[in-house]
C-alpha positions in Angstrom: -132.2 366.8 96.9 -130.3 369.0 99.3 -132.2 371.5 101.4 -130.6 374.8 100.6 -131.4 378.2 102.2 -130.3 381.5 100.7 -130.3 384.9 102.4 -131.3 387.7 100.0 -130.9 391.4 100.7 -130.8 394.8 99.0 -130.6 398.4 100.1 -130.4 400.1 96.7 -133.6 400.3 94.7 -134.8 397.5 97.0 -138.1 396.6 95.5 -136.6 396.3 92.0 -133.6 394.2 93.0 -135.4 391.9 95.5 -138.1 391.2 92.8 -135.4 390.6 90.1 -133.3 388.5 92.5 -136.3 386.3 93.4 -137.2 385.8 89.7 -133.6 384.8 88.9 -133.4 382.4 91.8 -136.7 380.8 90.8 -135.4 380.3 87.2 -132.0 378.9 88.4 -133.2 376.6 91.2 -136.3 374.7 92.2 -138.5 377.0 94.4 -139.7 375.7 97.7 -140.6 378.7 99.9 -139.6 382.1 101.1 -140.0 384.1 104.3 -141.7 387.5 104.6 -139.5 390.5 103.7 -138.0 392.3 106.6 -136.7 395.9 106.8 -133.5 396.3 108.8 -130.9 399.0 109.5 -127.6 398.8 107.7 -125.0 396.8 109.8 -121.4 397.9 109.7 -121.9 401.1 107.8 -124.2 404.1 107.5 -126.7 403.6 104.7 -130.2 403.1 103.6 -132.3 400.4 105.3 -132.1 396.9 103.8 -134.9 394.6 102.7 -134.0 391.0 103.7 -135.5 387.6 103.4 -134.6 383.9 103.3 -135.5 381.6 100.4 -135.5 377.8 100.4 -134.6 376.3 97.1 -134.2 372.8 95.7 -131.2 371.9 93.6 -128.9 369.0 92.7 -126.0 371.4 92.2 -123.0 371.3 94.5 -122.3 373.9 97.1 -119.7 375.6 94.9 -122.1 375.6 91.9 -124.9 377.1 94.1 -122.4 379.8 95.3 -121.3 380.6 91.7 -124.9 380.9 90.5 -125.7 383.2 93.3 -122.7 385.4 92.5 -123.8 385.4 88.8 -127.3 386.5 89.7 -125.9 389.3 91.9 -123.6 390.6 89.1 -126.5 390.5 86.6 -128.2 392.8 89.0 -125.5 395.4 89.3 -123.4 394.0 92.2 -119.8 394.9 91.8 -117.6 391.8 92.4 -115.3 392.1 95.4 -117.1 395.2 96.7 -116.5 396.1 100.3 -118.3 393.8 102.9 -120.0 396.8 104.6 -121.3 398.8 101.7 -124.6 399.4 99.8 -125.9 396.5 97.8 -128.2 396.2 94.8 -128.5 392.5 95.5 -126.8 390.3 98.0 -127.4 386.5 98.0 -125.7 384.3 100.6 -125.7 380.6 100.9 -126.8 380.1 104.5 -127.3 376.3 104.7 -126.7 373.4 102.4 -128.3 370.4 104.1 -126.3 369.6 107.2 -122.9 370.4 105.5 -120.4 372.0 107.8 -117.4 373.6 106.2 -114.9 376.3 107.2 -113.8 377.3 103.7 -115.8 379.6 101.4 -118.7 379.3 101.5 -118.7 378.8 105.3 -121.5 376.5 106.2 -123.6 377.0 108.2 -123.0 380.7 107.6 -122.0 382.5 110.9 -124.4 385.4 110.1 -127.3 383.1 111.0 -126.4 383.4 114.7 -125.2 387.1 114.5 -127.9 388.9 112.6 -131.6 389.2 113.3 -132.3 389.9 109.6 -131.0 386.3 108.9 -132.2 384.4 111.9 -135.8 385.6 112.1 -136.7 384.9 108.5 -134.9 381.5 108.7 -136.8 380.6 111.9 -140.0 381.7 110.1 -139.7 379.1 107.3 -137.4 376.5 108.9 -138.2 376.8 112.6 -138.0 373.1 113.4 -134.8 372.5 111.4 -131.7 372.0 113.6 -128.5 374.0 113.2 -126.0 371.3 112.1 -123.3 372.4 114.7 -125.4 373.4 117.7 -128.2 370.9 117.1 -130.7 373.4 118.3 -133.8 374.4 116.2 -133.8 377.8 114.5 -136.9 378.7 116.4 -135.1 378.1 119.7 -132.1 380.0 118.4 -134.4 383.0 117.5 -136.0 382.9 120.9 -132.5 382.9 122.6 -131.4 385.7 120.3 -134.3 387.8 121.3 -133.8 387.2 125.0 -130.1 387.9 124.9 -130.4 391.1 122.8 -133.1 393.0 124.7 -130.7 395.8 125.6 -129.4 396.5 122.1 -131.6 394.7 119.6 -131.2 395.1 115.8 -134.0 397.1 114.4 -136.0 394.7 112.3 -139.6 394.9 111.0 -141.6 392.6 108.8 -143.1 394.3 105.8 -146.9 393.8 105.6 -147.5 395.4 102.2 -145.4 393.6 99.6 -147.8 393.8 96.7 -145.0 395.2 94.6 -143.4 391.7 94.9 -146.4 390.0 93.2 -146.7 392.7 90.5 
């Protein structure tokens, strides 16, 4: 089975939509693990903080089938198709990695955001630290350490949430 990692985020009624998204992901795919939930500032627009995490799932579906299912789950949870890239989200699910697949077309794999955004890289390093980026052939833990070192002047504000009892409830 392919090793698939999904980025999950919300900045609108965050607890409700993160919980609903994770439940739908668990029903649609085989569940392996998830990172902690992180709070981060909005990137690219002024808005409420996001909750973000990374989930590893197991599936025999193709990349395009995984993407289609993620879009279906988003829309079931109030996401407007073709909404602006930098705008509030009820639920955002991105395919970050699909095994070692490298592709330039949609969905781009590995997703470029992995290297650009702390809210993707830190949770990915948390659950897949020893896994190698298929292009760079460097572990996600090493990439996270490099990211932290190179962004000391203007780091993205990111904080792990310690109290996520609402997620279990």
